[in-house]
C-alpha positions as CSV (number, residue, x, y, z in Angstrom):
1,M,61.8,25.3,-66.7
2,T,64.9,23.5,-65.4
3,Q,66.0,20.8,-63.0
4,K,69.1,20.5,-60.9
5,I,71.0,17.2,-60.6
6,Q,73.1,16.0,-57.8
7,I,76.8,15.2,-58.6
8,D,78.2,11.7,-58.2
9,T,81.9,11.6,-59.1
10,H,82.4,7.8,-58.7
11,V,81.9,6.9,-62.4
12,H,83.8,6.1,-65.5
13,F,83.1,6.8,-69.2
14,S,82.1,3.2,-69.6
15,D,79.2,3.8,-67.2
16,L,77.6,6.6,-69.3
17,G,76.0,4.7,-72.2
18,I,78.7,5.6,-74.7
19,D,79.2,3.4,-77.8
20,R,82.1,1.0,-77.5
21,E,83.9,2.4,-80.6
22,L,83.8,5.9,-79.0
23,L,84.9,4.4,-75.7
24,A,87.9,2.9,-77.4
25,I,88.8,6.2,-78.9
26,L,88.4,8.0,-75.5
27,E,90.7,5.4,-73.9
28,Q,93.2,5.9,-76.7
29,Q,93.1,9.6,-76.1
30,K,93.8,8.9,-72.4
31,F,90.3,9.9,-71.2
32,S,89.2,7.5,-68.4
33,K,87.3,9.3,-65.7
34,P,84.7,12.0,-66.7
35,T,84.6,15.4,-65.1
36,P,81.4,16.3,-63.2
37,I,79.9,18.2,-66.2
38,Q,80.7,15.3,-68.5
39,H,79.3,12.7,-66.1
40,Q,76.0,14.5,-65.9
41,C,75.6,15.8,-69.4
42,I,76.6,12.8,-71.5
43,P,73.9,10.3,-70.4
44,A,71.1,12.9,-70.6
45,A,72.3,14.2,-74.0
46,L,72.5,10.6,-75.3
47,E,68.8,10.3,-74.4
48,G,68.0,13.4,-76.5
49,K,67.2,15.8,-73.7
50,D,67.8,19.5,-73.9
51,I,70.4,20.7,-71.4
52,V,71.6,24.0,-69.8
53,G,75.0,23.3,-68.4
54,I,76.5,25.8,-65.9
55,A,80.1,25.1,-65.2
56,Q,83.2,27.2,-64.6
57,T,85.8,27.3,-67.3
58,G,88.3,24.5,-67.7
59,T,85.8,21.7,-66.6
60,G,85.6,19.8,-69.8
61,K,82.5,21.2,-71.4
62,T,83.6,20.5,-74.9
63,L,83.8,16.7,-74.4
64,A,80.4,16.9,-72.6
65,F,78.6,17.8,-75.8
66,A,81.0,16.4,-78.4
67,V,80.7,12.8,-77.4
68,P,76.8,12.6,-77.4
69,M,76.6,14.7,-80.5
70,I,78.8,12.4,-82.5
71,Q,77.1,9.3,-81.2
72,R,73.5,10.6,-81.8
73,L,74.3,11.8,-85.3
74,A,75.8,8.4,-86.1
75,E,72.7,6.6,-84.8
76,H,70.0,9.0,-86.1
77,Q,71.6,10.9,-89.0
78,G,71.1,14.6,-89.5
79,Q,73.5,17.4,-88.9
80,G,75.0,19.1,-85.8
81,L,75.6,22.8,-85.4
82,I,77.9,24.3,-82.7
83,L,77.9,28.0,-82.2
84,L,80.8,29.8,-80.3
85,P,81.8,33.4,-79.7
86,T,85.3,33.4,-81.2
87,R,87.3,32.0,-84.0
88,E,89.9,30.5,-81.6
89,L,87.2,28.6,-79.7
90,A,85.7,27.3,-83.0
91,L,89.1,26.0,-84.1
92,Q,89.7,24.4,-80.7
93,V,86.3,22.7,-80.6
94,N,86.9,21.4,-84.1
95,E,90.2,20.0,-83.0
96,V,88.5,18.0,-80.2
97,L,85.8,16.7,-82.6
98,Q,88.5,15.5,-85.0
99,K,90.5,13.8,-82.3
100,I,87.3,11.8,-81.4
101,G,85.7,11.4,-84.7
102,R,88.4,11.3,-87.4
103,S,89.0,7.5,-87.2
104,I,85.2,6.8,-87.7
105,G,84.9,9.2,-90.7
106,L,83.5,12.3,-89.0
107,R,83.4,15.3,-91.4
108,T,83.4,18.8,-89.9
109,A,83.4,22.3,-91.3
110,V,84.6,25.4,-89.5
111,V,82.7,28.6,-90.6
112,I,84.4,31.7,-89.1
113,G,85.4,35.2,-90.0
114,G,88.9,35.9,-91.2
115,A,89.0,32.8,-93.4
116,S,88.2,32.2,-97.0
117,S,84.4,32.4,-97.6
118,H,84.8,30.4,-100.8
119,Q,86.6,27.6,-99.0
120,Q,83.8,27.5,-96.4
121,I,81.2,27.3,-99.2
122,Q,83.0,24.3,-100.6
123,L,83.0,22.6,-97.2
124,L,79.4,23.3,-96.6
125,R,78.5,21.8,-100.0
126,Q,80.2,18.6,-98.9
127,N,77.4,18.0,-96.3
128,P,79.5,17.9,-93.2
129,H,78.2,16.0,-90.2
130,I,78.9,18.9,-87.9
131,V,79.3,22.7,-88.6
132,V,81.3,24.7,-86.1
133,S,80.7,28.4,-86.5
134,T,80.5,31.9,-85.0
135,P,77.0,33.3,-85.2
136,G,77.8,36.3,-87.5
137,R,79.6,34.3,-90.2
138,L,76.8,31.6,-90.1
139,I,74.2,34.3,-90.7
140,D,76.2,35.5,-93.7
141,H,76.1,32.1,-95.3
142,L,72.4,31.7,-94.5
143,K,71.6,35.0,-96.1
144,Q,73.6,34.1,-99.2
145,K,71.8,30.7,-99.3
146,N,75.2,28.8,-99.0
147,Y,73.8,26.8,-96.1
148,S,70.5,25.6,-94.9
149,L,69.5,24.6,-91.4
150,N,67.0,22.0,-92.6
151,Q,69.0,19.0,-91.6
152,V,70.1,20.2,-88.2
153,K,69.1,17.8,-85.5
154,I,71.4,19.0,-82.6
155,V,72.4,22.6,-81.8
156,V,75.0,23.5,-79.2
157,L,75.5,27.0,-77.8
158,D,78.9,27.1,-76.1
159,E,80.0,30.0,-74.0
160,A,76.5,31.5,-74.3
161,D,77.1,34.3,-71.8
162,R,80.2,35.4,-73.8
163,M,78.1,35.5,-77.0
164,L,75.6,37.7,-75.1
165,D,78.4,40.0,-74.0
166,I,79.7,40.6,-77.5
167,G,76.4,41.2,-79.1
168,F,75.6,37.9,-80.8
169,M,72.2,37.4,-79.1
170,P,70.1,38.7,-82.0
171,A,72.0,36.4,-84.4
172,I,71.5,33.4,-82.1
173,K,67.8,34.1,-81.8
174,Q,67.6,34.3,-85.6
175,I,69.4,31.0,-86.0
176,L,67.4,29.1,-83.4
177,G,64.2,30.5,-84.8
178,A,65.1,29.2,-88.3
179,A,66.4,25.8,-87.2
180,P,63.9,22.9,-87.2
181,R,61.7,22.8,-84.1
182,E,62.2,19.1,-83.7
183,R,65.8,19.3,-82.5
184,Q,67.9,18.8,-79.5
185,T,69.5,22.0,-78.0
186,L,72.4,22.0,-75.5
187,M,73.6,25.3,-74.0
188,F,76.7,25.8,-71.9
189,S,77.7,28.9,-69.9
190,A,79.8,29.9,-67.0
191,T,77.2,32.3,-65.8
192,M,73.4,32.5,-66.1
193,P,72.2,36.1,-66.8
194,D,68.6,36.8,-67.5
195,A,69.0,36.8,-71.2
196,I,70.4,33.3,-71.2
197,A,67.5,32.1,-69.1
198,E,65.2,33.7,-71.7
199,I,66.9,31.7,-74.5
200,A,66.4,28.5,-72.5
201,A,62.7,29.3,-71.9
202,R,61.9,30.3,-75.4
203,Y,64.0,27.9,-77.6
204,M,64.5,24.8,-75.4
205,K,62.2,22.0,-74.4
206,I,62.0,21.6,-70.6
207,P,65.8,21.6,-70.3
208,L,67.7,19.9,-67.5
209,R,69.8,22.5,-65.6
210,I,73.1,20.8,-64.7
211,E,75.0,23.1,-62.4
212,V,78.5,21.8,-61.5
213,A,79.5,25.1,-59.8
214,P,77.4,28.1,-58.9
215,S,77.3,30.9,-61.5
216,G,80.4,33.1,-61.1
217,T,82.4,30.5,-59.2
218,A,86.2,31.0,-59.7
219,A,88.4,28.0,-60.4
220,K,89.1,26.3,-57.0
221,N,92.8,25.5,-57.8
222,V,93.8,29.1,-58.5
223,E,95.7,31.1,-55.9
224,Q,94.5,34.8,-56.3
225,E,96.5,37.9,-55.2
226,L,96.6,41.5,-56.2
227,F,98.9,44.5,-56.0
228,I,97.8,48.1,-55.6
229,V,100.0,49.9,-58.1
230,S,100.0,53.1,-60.1
231,K,99.4,52.9,-63.8
232,E,102.9,54.2,-64.5
233,A,104.6,51.5,-62.4
234,K,102.7,48.5,-63.9
235,I,105.4,47.7,-66.5
236,Q,108.1,47.6,-63.8
237,L,106.0,45.4,-61.6
238,L,105.4,43.1,-64.6
239,D,109.2,43.0,-65.2
240,K,109.8,42.0,-61.5
241,I,107.2,39.2,-61.6
242,L,108.4,37.8,-64.9
243,S,111.9,37.7,-63.5
244,D,110.9,36.0,-60.3
245,T,108.3,33.5,-61.6
246,P,109.2,30.5,-63.7
247,G,106.9,28.9,-66.3
248,T,104.5,30.2,-68.9
249,V,102.6,33.4,-68.3
250,L,99.3,34.8,-69.8
251,V,99.0,38.6,-69.5
252,F,95.6,40.3,-70.0
253,S,95.3,43.8,-71.3
254,R,92.1,45.8,-71.5
255,T,92.8,47.2,-75.0
256,K,94.5,46.2,-78.2
257,F,96.8,49.2,-78.0
258,G,97.7,48.2,-74.5
259,A,98.5,44.6,-75.6
260,K,100.9,45.9,-78.3
261,K,102.6,48.2,-75.8
262,I,103.0,45.4,-73.2
263,T,104.3,43.0,-75.8
264,A,107.0,45.6,-76.8
265,N,108.1,45.9,-73.2
266,V,108.1,42.2,-72.5
267,H,110.2,41.7,-75.6
268,A,112.7,44.3,-74.3
269,M,112.9,42.4,-71.0
270,G,114.3,39.5,-73.0
271,H,111.3,37.1,-72.9
272,A,109.9,35.2,-75.9
273,V,106.4,36.8,-76.3
274,A,103.4,36.8,-78.6
275,E,100.3,38.9,-78.7
276,I,96.7,38.0,-79.6
277,H,93.8,40.4,-80.2
278,S,91.2,41.2,-82.8
279,N,93.6,43.4,-84.9
280,K,95.6,40.2,-85.7
281,S,94.6,38.0,-88.6
282,L,93.3,34.5,-88.0
283,A,96.7,33.0,-89.2
284,Q,98.6,35.3,-86.8
285,R,96.4,34.5,-83.9
286,K,96.6,30.8,-84.5
287,A,100.4,31.0,-84.8
288,A,100.7,33.0,-81.5
289,L,98.5,30.4,-79.7
290,E,100.3,27.5,-81.1
291,G,103.7,29.0,-80.2
292,F,102.5,29.6,-76.7
293,K,101.1,26.0,-76.4
294,T,104.4,24.5,-77.6
295,G,106.6,26.6,-75.5
296,K,108.1,28.7,-78.3
297,F,106.7,31.8,-76.5
298,R,106.9,32.0,-72.7
299,V,104.5,34.9,-72.5
300,L,101.2,35.5,-74.3
301,V,99.7,39.0,-74.1
302,A,96.0,39.0,-74.9
303,T,92.8,40.9,-74.7
304,D,89.6,39.2,-73.5
305,I,89.5,37.3,-76.8
306,A,91.5,34.6,-75.0
307,S,89.7,34.6,-71.7
308,R,87.2,31.9,-72.7
309,G,87.8,28.3,-73.5
310,I,91.3,28.5,-75.0
311,D,92.9,25.2,-73.9
312,V,96.5,25.8,-73.1
313,S,97.9,23.3,-70.6
314,D,100.1,24.2,-67.6
315,I,99.9,28.0,-67.6
316,A,101.8,28.8,-64.4
317,L,100.5,32.4,-64.0
318,V,97.8,34.6,-65.2
319,I,98.4,38.4,-64.8
320,N,95.5,40.8,-65.0
321,Y,97.6,43.8,-66.2
322,D,94.3,45.6,-66.4
323,L,91.1,44.6,-64.8
324,P,88.4,43.6,-67.3
325,D,85.7,46.0,-68.4
326,N,83.1,43.3,-67.7
327,L,84.0,42.1,-64.2
328,D,82.4,38.7,-64.9
329,D,85.3,38.1,-67.2
330,Y,87.7,38.0,-64.2
331,V,86.5,34.5,-63.5
332,H,87.2,33.4,-67.1
333,R,90.6,35.0,-67.2
334,I,91.9,33.3,-64.1
335,G,90.4,30.1,-65.3
336,R,93.1,29.8,-67.9
337,T,95.4,28.5,-65.1
338,G,94.7,25.8,-62.5
339,R,93.1,23.5,-65.1
340,A,92.5,19.7,-64.9
341,D,93.0,19.5,-61.1
342,K,96.4,21.3,-61.3
343,F,97.3,24.4,-59.3
344,G,97.8,27.8,-60.7
345,K,98.2,31.4,-59.7
346,A,96.5,34.7,-60.8
347,V,97.8,38.2,-60.0
348,S,96.0,41.4,-60.6
349,F,97.4,44.9,-61.0
350,V,94.9,47.3,-59.5
351,T,95.2,51.1,-59.5
352,P,94.1,53.0,-56.4
353,E,91.0,54.2,-58.3
354,E,89.9,50.6,-59.0
355,R,89.4,49.4,-55.4
356,G,85.7,49.5,-55.9
357,D,86.0,47.2,-58.8
358,V,87.9,44.7,-56.6
359,K,85.1,44.8,-54.1
360,Q,82.6,43.9,-56.9
361,I,84.9,41.0,-58.0
362,E,85.1,39.7,-54.4
363,R,81.3,39.8,-54.1
364,L,81.1,37.8,-57.4
365,I,83.5,35.1,-56.4
366,K,82.5,35.2,-52.7
367,K,86.1,35.5,-51.6
368,T,88.5,38.1,-50.4
369,I,91.6,38.6,-52.6
370,P,94.8,39.1,-50.6
371,V,96.7,42.4,-51.2
372,L,100.4,42.0,-51.4
373,A,103.0,44.6,-50.5
374,L,104.6,46.2,-53.6
375,P,108.2,44.9,-54.0
376,V,111.2,46.9,-54.9
377,L,110.8,47.6,-58.6
378,P,113.5,47.5,-61.2
379,P,114.2,50.6,-63.3
380,R,112.1,51.1,-66.4
381,R,113.7,49.6,-69.5
382,V,114.2,51.6,-72.7
383,V,111.9,50.2,-75.3
384,G,112.6,50.6,-79.0
385,P,109.9,50.4,-81.7
386,I,108.8,46.9,-82.7
387,T,108.5,46.5,-86.5
388,R,105.8,44.5,-88.3
389,G,106.7,40.9,-88.5
390,V,109.2,40.7,-85.7
391,R,109.7,37.1,-84.9
392,A,109.6,37.7,-81.1
393,S,106.1,39.0,-81.3
394,G,104.9,35.7,-82.7
395,Q,103.0,37.3,-85.6
396,Y,103.7,35.7,-88.9
397,R,102.4,36.2,-92.4
398,G,101.3,33.1,-94.2
399,S,98.4,31.1,-95.7
400,R,95.3,30.6,-93.7
401,P,95.0,27.3,-91.9
402,A,92.9,24.5,-93.3
403,L,89.4,24.6,-91.9
404,M,88.5,20.9,-92.0
405,S,90.1,17.6,-91.4
406,Q,88.3,14.6,-92.9
407,G,88.5,11.1,-91.6
408,R,88.5,8.0,-93.9
409,G,86.3,5.0,-93.4
410,G,84.2,4.3,-90.3
411,P,80.5,4.8,-89.7
412,F,80.5,8.4,-90.9
413,R,81.8,7.7,-94.4
414,G,79.2,8.7,-97.0
415,Q,75.9,10.1,-95.9
416,N,75.7,9.9,-92.2
417,R,75.9,6.1,-91.9
418,N,75.3,4.5,-88.5
419,F,77.9,3.0,-86.3
420,R,79.0,-0.4,-87.4
421,R,77.0,-3.1,-85.5
422,R,78.9,-5.9,-84.0
């Protein structure tokens, strides 16, 4: 079913068969040397091959499918479809597409929950070159006949294992079954469970398996440590670590209620903090992420909604306040730091009852995580209630963000025109 390819890192984007206009854009965006997943995927995808890409988080998967998709659609027309598990990922991927394609007229539409369905219908009627969507919302539009898959020539499944975890597999099978059989399919995942292998076997044509790192591999530049601590003392330990550690910090909570409680405590500690989870609106989640990216908020408290693919540069520390329910998500959580060849650190708070879970994580990552001695903890702070709309929490009311940016001119202006020939 699949083939493995050896990695050769001595290569530049100019060696991969990319059109010179796109090369100029990549150079302008300060991309010069491809990551291993980009090096292997881009030439094969430009040839029209189906691909299963296995790579740890933070390795540049988005560019690995965005560049060949844009170039092939410009050359062969048709439409691209990118499926992702969360709204945040969809918005991030669309941002990358626009950075690359805006100047050559690329039109995209983001189709996700929590945003205006009417606005999405208007975007879909404008015949975008690429639709970026979560599976559930796309199914809604297909059922309502707001959108047809007839023109789809390239399908990308990004974070496929995450879509499996949160129950999107029936929707994915429905979409792939309805899409034209003569298409190119690219699937990217950090792990390769049996259900993902089944998708590859059933819906893809002799795909190349490009495995940059073994399934379950943790980010190599992340120093991992853990504390054995009682549930009651976790907040005090968090207070101590935030006081002693400079830089931005991403804190993971197992539950939405827990995230809200942690946010209230971190606010009481005097840190600028935002929270992100599924109880927050799309506008609130986007505002929290943007504030964290720009440094407005030093601390972001999140559920596993943020453990995949959210591209925030230079996170100094990831704290697993709670271990994840799905232990595979440990890899994706700590992959938020130590990105782009930089070093990061991940610390986990483990209760005595969770020692068995740690052993499972260590078997998964094939590494022993050092256990640190518990430091002298500060006294617990008094936390007052946080009211709705408090600025420190990073949650704002306001209009929903625009879902599409549209370039002017270039080879994509009009109905899928080809690249200009020189």
